[in-house]
N, C-alpha and C positions, 0 to 999 in steps of 0.2 A: 482459904484465907480471903477475907474481903478487904480490899484496900482502894481508896479513891485514887484514880489516876487523873491528874490534872494537866491538861495540855494547853499551851499558849498558841493562840492563832492570830496571825497578823493579816489584815486586809491589805490588798496590793495597792488600794488608792490611799488609805490614810495611815497605814502602818500601825494602826491602833492595836493595843494589846488586850486581848479578851481572855479571860480565864474560863475554860470550858471543862467542867468536872463531871465525870461519869464514874458510877460505881461498877467495878468490874471484878469478877472473881479470878483470883490468880493462885497459882501455886508456884511461886516464882520468887524473885529477888526484890525485896522491898528497898526503895531509895527515897529519902526525904529530900525535898527541894524547897529552901527558903528564898523567896524573892521579894524585892522591893518594887511593887507596882504603884504604890500610891504615897510613899513617905518621901522624906527630904531628898533622897538620892534616886528617885524613880526616873529621873531624866536620863540617866545611864543604866540604872537597874532594869529597865524595861527591855532594852535591846539585849543586854547580857542574858537575862532570864530566857528571853526568846531563843537565843542561841543554844542555851543548855536544853530547853525543852524540845527544840526541833532535833537536836543531836540525839536525845534519848529515844524520841519517837522514831527516828530513823534507824537507830540501833534495833529497836524492837521489830521494825519492818523487815529487817535483814536477819531475823532470828534470835535476837537478844544476845545473850552471853552462853555460848556453847549450847544453843537451842532453847535456852530458859529466858523468858522475857522479864524485863525490869517492871516492877509495880511502882510507879512514880506518883508520889503525893506531893503536889505543889501547893504551897501556902504563901500568900501575900501577907507578910508580917508588918508592913508599912515602916520598915526600918526602926522598930522599937524593940530593943534589946530584951525586955521582959517577956514580950509575946514570943520572941524567938526561942528563949529558954523554955517557956511553957510548952511550945509545940515540940521542942526536942525531947522533953520529958515523956510525952505521949508516944513519940516514935521509938524511944529507946527502952520501952517497957512492954511487956506482954508477948504473945506468941508471934506477933508480927513485927518484931524488933527490926529496924532498918540495917542494912548491911553496910550502907555508906550514906553520907550526907553531902548534897550540893548546897553550899552556903552563900552568903553574901557579905554582910557588913563587918567592919572591924570590931565595933563595941560588942556585937553579939558573938562573933567569932572568938574573940579574946575571952569573953565570959564563959563560952563553952569549952574552951581548951581542956580544962580539968575533967569536965564531964566525958567528952569523947575519948580522953586518954584512959579514964577509969572503965569506960564501957567498951573500949577497943573497937570504936567506929571511926573509920577514916572520914575526914571532913575535908572536902574540896572547896575552898572558899574564893569569893571575889574580893576578899581582903588580902592585901599584900604586905601587911604589917611585918616589919622584921622581927618583932616579938614572937612570931609564929614559926620561925626558922630553925630554932634550936631544939632538936628532938630529945636531948639529954637533960637540958636545963643546967648544964655545966659551964655555959658561957660566962664571960666575965662580968656581964651586966645583970646577972641575977634574974633572967627571964624565966617564966614558968616552963617546965618541960612540955614540949608540944610533939609527942611522938606520933600522933595520929592526924596532925595538921599538914596539909598540902595546898599549894597554889601554884598556878602557871603564870610565870613572869618574874621579872626582877622585883625585889621587895621595894616598898616605898623608899626605904633608906638608901638602898643601892642605886635606885633610879635617880634619886636626888643628888647622890654623890657623883653619878655619871654627868648629870647636867652641870653641877658645880665645876667639874673638871673641864668640861667644855667651856663654861663661862669664863674661867681663868684664862683660857687660851683666846677666847673671843675678845676679851678686854685688851689683850696684848695686840692682836690683829686690828682692832679698832683704834689703836694708838692711845689708849687710855693713860691717863696720868695719875699717879698715886695709887692709893688703895681703892679699888671698886667697893661700892656699898651694897650689902646684901641684906634682905629682910624675909623672914618667914611670915606667910599670911595664911589665915584659915580660922575656922571656928575653934572654940575651946572644947574639943571633942576627941575621943581616941583616935579617929580616922585621920584628920589632918595633923594631929600632934605626933603620930607614930614615927615620922622621920625627922621630927624637929631638932631634937638635940644632936642626932647624927649629923645632920646637915650643917647645923651651925658650928659644930666642932671642926668638921672638915673645911668649912669656909674660912675659919680663923687660920687653919693650917696652910691654906692656899693663899693667904694674904689679903682676904676680904675684910673690910670693917663690917661687922655684924651689928645691925641695929635692933632695938626692941621689936618683938613680933607685933604685927598688926592683925587684929582679930576682925573677922566678919561672919555672919552666920551662914549656916548651910543652906539657907533658903534664899531666893532672889529678894533683893531690896535696894534701898538707896544707899550707895556706899561712897557718896561724894566726899564724906569727911575723911575716910580712909585714904582716898586718892589724893586729897589735898595734903595729907600727912606724908605721902610719898614724894610728892612734888616739892614740899617745903624742905624735906630732909635730903633730897637729892639722890634718892635711891637709884642704883643702876640695874640691879637684878633683884627680882622678887619672885618667890616661889608661892604658887597659888595651890594651897592644899585642899581645897574643896572640890566637889564635882562641878560638872559644867554649868549648871543652872545658875548658882550663885556667883561663879567665876565670871560669867558673862556679864552680870550686873557690874562687877568691878571693872572689867574691861571697857565697858561703855561709859562708866562714870570717869574713868581715867582718861579716855579719849576726850571727853567733854571739858575736862579741866586742864587739859593739856600736860598731863603728867607722862613724860617720855621715859618709860621703864621697859627693860627687857624682861617679859614675864616668862617664867618657866612653869608650865602647867603640870599638875599631878596627872598621872596616867588616865584617870577618870575626868580630868578637867578640860579635855579637848578632844574633839573628834569632827567628823564631817557635819553632823547635826549642830554642834556647838558653833562651828565656823560659819554655817548658814545663819544661825540665830544672832550671832554677834556681829556678823557682817565685817566691815572694815576695822572694827575694834579688835578682831581676832588675828588680823594680819601680822605676822612675824612671831606670834607666840610659839615658843619652843616646848616640847613635851616628849616623854618616853612612850614608844609603842611596842607592844608585846607580841604582836603578830609580825610575820615576815613581810607581809605585803597588805595592801588594801583591796577592797571588793573589785572584781573584773580584771585583777592582774593575771598575766598568762603564766601560771605555775601549774605543775601537774595536779596538785590538791584542789584546785578551784572547781574541778568537775564534781568531786565529792561535795564540796561545800555548796555548790548550786543545787545539788540533789537534796542536800539536807535542807536547805532553804525552802524547798517546795513542800516540805511538810506542813508548812503554815502559809504558803504562798504558791498555790498549785499552778498559777499562771507563769511564775517565774520572773516577775516584773519588779519585785521590791529591791531597792538598794540596801544593802546590809552594811552598817558601820563597823569600825574596827572592834567596838565592844562586842557585838553579836559574834564575831569571829572568834574572839577570845573565849567566849562562853562555849562554843563548838569544841575548841581545842581542850578545854578543861574537862568536859564531859567525856572525851574520847580518851584522855589519859586514864581516867577512872575505869572506862570500858575495858581498855586493854589490860589494866591491872586485874580486873575481875576475870577476864580471859585466862591469864596466867594462874590465878587462884584456883579457877575451876579445873585446871589440869594438874594442879599440885595440892590436893587435899580438900578443896571445896572453897566456895566463895564466902569465906568468913573475914571479919575485920583484920585479924592478925595476918592471914594470907594475902589480903589485898595490900596491906601495908608492906609485906615482904615483897610483893611484886613490884612495888614502886622503885625497888633498889636493884632491879635485875638488869637494866639497860643503861648505857651511856649515850649521850647526845641523841636522845630519844624524840622521834617525831612519830605520832600515830600513823598506821597504815592508811594510805589513802588521802592524807592531808600534807603531803610532801610539798614544801614551798610555802605553806600557809602557817603552820605552827612552828615556832622557834625551837631547835634542839634543846632538851632539857635533860638534867641529870640530878637525881636525888640520891642521898646516901643515908645510911643509919645514924651518921653523926652530924649531917648537914642538910637541912631541908631548903636551902637556897638553890632552887632549880636552875637558875641562870643568873649570871652576874654581868653578862654582857647587855649593855643598855643602847638600844637603838633609838637615837635622837632624831626627831621630826621637826619641821617647821610648818605651821599652817600658813598657806598663802591664800589671800582673798583679794581678788581683783575685779571689782565691778558690783553691780546690783545683785543681791542674793534672794530675790523674790520668788524665784522658780523652785522647783523641787530639787532635793539634794542630787538625785541621779542626773538631772539635766545640768546642774551647776558643775558636777564633777566631770561630765562628759564635755562640757563647753570650756573647761579649764579655769572657770571663775573661782572654783575652790580646788585647791591642791594641798595634799600632805606630802611634802618634799623631805626625803631623808637627807640628813646633814651628815651624820657619821654614826659609827658604833664605838662606845667607850667601853673597854674591858675593865671593870671595876675589880681591883684586886680582892681576892677571896681571903681577906685577913681573918685569922681566928678571933681577934679581939672585936671584930664587928658582927660575929654571930650572934643572933637573938637581939639584934639592936638595929 
């Protein structure tokens, strides 16, 4: 069987993502990999895809799955759902049908939910939409059955719920008077909209005054008008639902107009690269993080992670942001599920799916202390509901490289708390 294997390579100096495609003959396990290298979310899509690619290359360097290599076809779909669907249809037909999919965005992942379910192809996504967490479709909100969808991390909805619970306590600690004002911000798009209703409902229950949502595009731009709206309405807490690129524009604009708001970023809305790009405007932003640590932490799994990183950075000098690490964790959950499937009837979609239910508080071997323990069940694909909340700290000029800024303490991602969001049945699939 002939399959293109596309590997991402990052140069140590620039960290630029390059797609190196080579045609290689395999009699092995086909895996499709959808990545956003050039679209609206490529600011965070690039490091995440690099983590997935490096992890899969590392797995192959260690013998693959039970001695069988993974044949990985990586495609930059530019964050365009129709292109993702078209590519998936190619992968899911013919003699080289993929055994599993490493996906990316919310619009395309949700659009593919019915297809992967029908084709019995496990899809591991970079989308954490709560709509993907109900495998049976029997949840109270009428979400589509998503029996073959998996992701690593708390759902967007649970992450926002956790931050709102933190915000309610923060308001009391700050001595706030009356009802704090909350607003949801982001593009009118499935990704930032995924947790909107869940967040607004819980905010009301927690005693917030919920203001009309404020829209801004997924791409960077001039968002002065949006920031003036926040300032004039006296918003206290605002959720930024977009990825870092456009969120940075909002943070800078709000700093310029003097809108004093506690921003709560989407999981893709803040990381070390975003803190560098936004500078002082990022100081104080609160966000959920789905890895247990940041790069260079002293935990057992960091050695494996550093070895994986060398698949595209042989010198071992690149600083890897938290999104890269999450990509590695996601790929290794799939790999270990394939290991189990290989020992229990073969690496088929149904067996990979069954493997995802075999462990509780699961951390892939070799990544202890890096990946957060996760549990998936046949009736609930919320792998974790514990929300680790961090605050970005920026103190000084951010003109140097990220690795230097982190070493100097100019940029810090400080853990504030862990909020255990209740695993309510009425929140499944929402």
